[in-house]
N, C-alpha and C positions, 0 to 999 in steps of 0.2 A: 504494500500500500504506500502511496506517496505521503510524505510527511509534511504537514503544515505546521508552522511555528507562529505563536503569538507572544508578545512581550509580557513582562510581569504586570505592567500597568493595565494592559488590555485584559489580562487574566483577572485582576482585581475587579475591574469594571464589569466584566461578564458575570462574575459571581454576584456582584452587587445588583446588577439588573435582574439576575435570577431571583434574588431576594425581593426586589421591588415588584416583580411579577406576582407576588403573593399578597401584596398589601391590600388589594381591593377586597379580598375575602377575609382578611383579619379584622376582628372587631365585633363580630356577631356572637351572641351567646357567651359572654365573658363572665365567668364565675367571680373573678376578682373585682369586678365593677370599677369603682374609682381608684382602686389600688393596682390597676393593670400595669402601670409603669414599673412597679416592683416585680411583677411577674416577668416582664421583658428582661430586666436586669438579671434575674435569677436564671432565666432561660439562656442568656448569653453565657453566664458562669458555668451552667451545666453542659453547654455545648462545647466548651473549650477542651475538656479531656477527649471527647469524641473527635473533634477536629484534629487533635494531636495524633489520634490513631490513624486518621486519613493521611496526614502529612508524614507520619513515620513510615507508613507503607510506601508512599511515593518516594521517600528519601532512600529507603532500602533498595528500591528498584528504580533507579533514575532512568528517565526516558521511556517508562512504561506506564500504561494506564491500568485501571482496576481489573479489566478483563485479562490483560497480559499477565498480571501478577497472580491472579487466581489460577490460570492455566499452568504457569511455571511452577507454582507451589504444589498443586494437587494433581498435576498431570492432565492429559487430554480428556479422560472420561469425567472425573470428579470436578476438575477445573472448569470444563465447559458446562457442566451441570450448574455450577455456581454462577458462571457467566450468564447462563440462560435465565436464572432467577433475577439477576440485575437487569437483563434486557426486558423482562416482563415488567419489572418495577418502573423502569424509565419510560417504557411504552405506556403503561397504565397511568403514570403521572402526567404524561403529555395529554392523554385523553381527558383526564380530570381538569387540567388547566384550560383546555379548549372549551370544555362544557361550562366551566366557571365563567369564562369571559363571554360566551354566547348568552348565558343567562343574564349576565351583567348588562350587556348591550340590549338585550330584549326588555329588561325591566326598566333601565334608566333612560335609554335613548330611542329605541325603535320597537315599541311594543306590538306594532302591527306587522312587522317584518317576520316572515317565517324564519325560525331559528337555524335551519340548515344553511341559509344564505350566509349568516355571520360565521358559522362554523367553517364552511368551505372557503370563504374569503380569507379568513385568518390562516387556515391550514395550507392553502396554496402559497401564500407568502412565505410560510415557514419552510415548505418544500423547496421553494426557490432559494432561500437563504442557505439551507443545508447543502444544496447542490453547489452553491457558490463556494462553500467551505468555511472553516472556522477562522481562517485569516481574514476573510471579508467580514465575517461577523465581528471579529475583534476591532477592525478599523471602523466599522459602522458604530459600534458601541462607544468607542473613544470619542466619536463626533457627537453623538446624540445624548449621552449620559449627562454632561454638564448642563445642557439645555433643560433636560427633564428635571434635574435636581433644582435648578433655578425656579422652574414652574411650581414644583412642590413647596419650596421655601416661601415663595410669594403667596401661595394659597394658604399656607399655615399662618403666616403673619397677618394676612387680611382677615382670616377667620377669627382672630383674637379680638376683633372689634365686637363680636357677638359672644365673647366668653363670659362665663359666670364662675368665678374662681371658687365659690362655695361648693361647687360640684365635686371638687377633689377631696372634700372632707365628708365624714371622718376617716382617718387613716387606720386601716386594719380593724375596722369595727366588727367584722364578721370572723376575725381570727385568721390563722395562717392557712387553714385547709383550702379555702377558695383560691388563694394566691398560688399555692402549690399545684392545684388542679390546672389552673390556667397556664402556669409555667410549663408543665408537662405537655400540654396541648401545643404551646408555642415552640417547644423544643422540636417536636416532630414536624410542625408546620408553622413557620418556614425554615427554622435554623438548620436542621439536619438534612433537608432536601438537597443541600449542596453535595451530597454523596454522588448525585448524578454527574456533577462536574468532574469528579475524580475519574470517571470513565473516559474523559477526554484529556486528562492532564498530561499525557505524553506530548501534547502540542505546546505546552508552556515552556518558554525559553529557559526559565530558571526554576526547574522542578524542585530543586533542593530548598527553595524558599517557599514551599507550599504552605507551611503553617502561617508564615507572614501574610501571604495572600488571603488565606482563609480568615485570619484574625482581623485584618484591616477591613475586609468586606463585611464580616459579621458585626464589627464594632460600628461601622458607619450605618449598616442596615438596621441595627438595633436602635441607634440614635434616631434615625428617620422613623422607625416604628413607634418609639416612645413619643416623639413629637406628634405623629399622626393620631395615635390613640388618645393621648392627653388632650389634644385639640378636640377630638370627638366628644370626650367626657365634658370638657369645659363648655362646649357649645350646645350639646344635646342633653347632657346628663346621663348618668350610668344606666338608669332604668329605661330610658328611651332607646339607648343603643341596642339593648337586647330585644327590642321589638321591631326593628327594621332590618332589611336584608343587607343594605349597603350603607352603613352609617357614615363612612368617609365622604360619600357623594352627597348625602343629605346635609352634612356639616358645611361643605363647600357651597351648597345652594343658598345658604343663609347670607352669604356675602352680597351686600347691596350698598355700594358706596355711590350715592348720587345717581345720576342717569348715565354715567359714562363707564362704570365698572360693575357689570352684572353678568350673570350666566357664565362665570369663568369655570364652571364644572366641566365645560367642554374641553378646555385645555388640560384639566386634571385627568379627564377620561383618557386623553391621548397618552399621558404618562403611564397609566395602568395598562393600556392596550399595548404600548411598546414594550413594557415589562413582560407582559404575557407572550408577546412575539418572541422575545429573547429566550424566555423559559421554555416555551414549546419547542423552539428550534434546538435548544440544548438537549431536551429529552429525545427528540426525533433523531438528532445526530448520534446520541449515545446508543439508542436502540439499533441504529443502522451500523455503527462501528462494531458493536457487540455481536450482531448477527453475522457480519462479515468475518469476525474472528472465529466464531463457532463453526462456520461452514468453509473456512479457509479460502475466502474470496480475495481477489487482488484489490478490489476497491469497494468501499461502502456506499458510494454515490449511486450505484445501480439500485440499491435497496431503498433509497430515500423516498421516491415517489410511491411505490407500492405500500411501504409502511406508513407513509403520510396519509394516503387515502384510507387505509385500514384504521388508522388512528382517528380520522375524522368520522368515519362510519360508526366506530365504537363510541365516540363522544356523543353521537346523536341518540344512542339508546341506553346510555349509562343509568339515567334516572328517569322516573316518570314525571317528576315536576321539581320545582326549585326547593320545595320543602325537603324532599328526599336528599337533595344535594347538600343542604346545610346540615341535615341530620347525620349524614355520612362524615362530613368534614368535622363536625363538633364531637361526635360520640364514638366513631369507629376508626377514623383514619390513623390516629396516633398509635393505636395498637397494631393495626395492619402494617404500618411503616417501620415499627420497631426492629424487626429482624433485619431488614435491608439497611437501615441506618446505623444500627449499633451492633447487633449480635453477630451477623455474618462478617462485617469488617473486623470486629475484635477477634473472631476465630481465625480469620486469614492472617492477622498480624501475629497472633500467638504461634500459629503454624509456621509462619515465615521466620520468626526468631528461633524456633526450635530447629528448623531445617538449616539455618545459617550456622547455629552452634554445632550441629552434628557434622556439617561439612568442614567447619573449622577444625574440629577434633580429628577428622580423617586426614586433613592436610598436614596437621602437626604430627600425627602418627606416621604418615608417609615420609615426612621430612626427617623424622627421627630414625627411620630405617636407613 
């Protein structure tokens, strides 16, 4: 397969955009209520050991992605079986994100438009980007991310004109349990979904600096997440947040400064849609790369279109309605994602370290003879 390379900066921005692609879904059914900012900080702290697992794996096997590492450690049969599990996860995650954003577009902007139109419009763009390659994605993200962050910052600042600071009180009134429940939910979604990026990490120019890239992206992403969620609480109140599907968009809709600054939710929607575009592209790219590894194909780009269309078709039938989507996201997803995000990577790392120690002892014994 031809090797594409992206810089460390592009890698950080891709991971950050992957994070931003989840923000539109974050904020509904929050157990922590006004203490949600504490949950985000705890989620960041809990994610660091897992991010260290990812980066340690990538450091032990420089120039290789998660699929390569699994196959090298466990061999063709078991290694490819593990690779297949990650392929299914990245494929399913792509389907989930496509459906999330088709529901978002349907509810917020185009309620009369048939949902498959938004699904296939976004999916076709992702197929085009994946065929162009991760280098093109890296350059595009470098260009667009500063603009999107600026739009988010402006929207947050302007929303504060409608803020009611009493909404952040009382602190920890319901105890620690709701905060921990929300932290666990945020850990799986969106913090540890970055595991999908490790399936493409062989393209990063400085793979040895993996933890630095993960940490910077997670820190910036968690800061944005805190600002967005606190803004939502300040503007809408914690009780109202749990009663609407997309509180971030409702909070932005309250901005009304004179007759010249209204309806800026359109600009914020663009931020979320671009984030989804990057996230879906990464998921599709990872599924294509993994499938090519499993079947020993020379290039993954031949697989992008068929997998992309399959992903779009699957997204269309995932849920019966938006209520099912939010029920899955709030109550099931964190348990479903746990093996892919923590358990299997931890097993791979332990196995890698054992294999390296055994090989080191063999080399020493051979040298002693």
